[in-house]
C-alpha positions in Angstrom: -133.3 117.2 8.9 -134.2 116.4 5.5 -137.7 116.0 6.3 -137.5 119.8 7.5 -136.2 121.0 4.0 -139.0 118.7 2.5 -141.6 120.8 4.8 -139.9 124.1 3.8 -140.4 123.3 0.3 -144.0 122.4 0.3 -145.2 125.0 2.9 -143.5 128.0 1.5 -143.7 127.7 -2.4 -143.3 131.1 -3.2 -140.0 131.5 -0.7 -137.2 133.4 -2.3 -134.9 130.3 -0.4 -136.9 127.6 -2.3 -134.5 126.8 -4.8 -131.5 126.9 -2.0 -133.6 124.6 0.4 -134.3 122.2 -2.1 -130.7 122.0 -3.5 -129.9 121.0 0.0 -132.4 118.4 0.3 -131.1 117.0 -2.9 -127.5 117.3 -2.1 -128.1 115.9 1.4 -130.1 112.9 0.1 -127.2 112.4 -2.2 -124.5 112.4 0.6 -127.1 110.0 2.5 -126.3 107.4 0.0 -130.1 107.5 -1.2 -129.2 107.5 -4.9 -132.9 106.9 -6.2 -134.4 109.5 -3.9 -131.3 111.8 -4.9 -131.6 111.3 -8.6 -135.3 112.0 -8.7 -135.0 115.4 -6.6 -132.0 116.5 -8.8 -134.1 115.8 -11.9 -136.9 117.8 -10.3 -134.5 120.5 -9.3 -132.8 120.8 -13.0 -136.3 121.4 -14.3 -136.9 124.4 -11.8 -134.0 126.1 -11.2 -132.9 128.7 -13.6 -129.2 129.7 -12.7 -126.9 128.2 -15.3 -124.1 127.9 -13.0 -126.1 125.9 -10.4 -127.4 123.7 -13.0 -124.0 122.4 -13.5 -123.2 121.8 -10.2 -126.8 119.8 -10.3 -125.4 118.0 -13.2 -122.2 116.8 -11.3 -124.7 115.6 -8.4 -126.8 113.8 -11.4 -123.6 111.9 -12.2 -122.9 110.8 -8.8 -126.6 109.5 -8.2 -126.0 107.4 -11.6 -122.9 106.2 -10.1 -124.6 105.1 -6.8 -127.2 103.4 -9.1 -124.4 101.8 -10.9 -125.0 103.2 -14.2 -121.7 104.1 -15.2 -122.8 104.8 -18.9 -125.4 107.6 -17.9 -122.8 109.2 -15.4 -120.2 109.3 -18.4 -122.8 110.7 -20.9 -123.8 113.4 -18.2 -120.1 114.2 -17.3 -119.2 114.5 -21.1 -122.2 116.7 -21.6 -121.0 119.0 -18.7 -117.6 119.1 -19.9 -119.0 120.8 -23.0 -121.4 123.0 -22.0 -120.4 124.1 -18.1 -120.5 127.7 -17.5 -117.3 127.8 -15.7 -113.9 126.3 -16.4 -113.3 124.7 -13.1 -116.5 122.5 -13.6 -115.2 121.7 -17.1 -112.2 120.5 -15.6 -113.8 118.7 -12.6 -116.4 116.9 -15.4 -113.3 115.9 -17.3 
């Protein structure tokens, strides 16, 4: 099903659902255990998505991708930065 979200992203670049579909693609790739591809998708999503709260959730995914790649130092740095800058208190607690 991830290929369908890739298709939607490429075929309909001006769709109002494009960011949502891209987030589903990134998260589903992470859940599938494909940390390298998920890391790339999340980094791209952080560049193109403007909603600050959604970016905070992406940073949690970024840390999880780093863990999947056995990059604990990068994961800790990402979570520390999120703990300092998160928009919601819930995410600050989750990052801690």
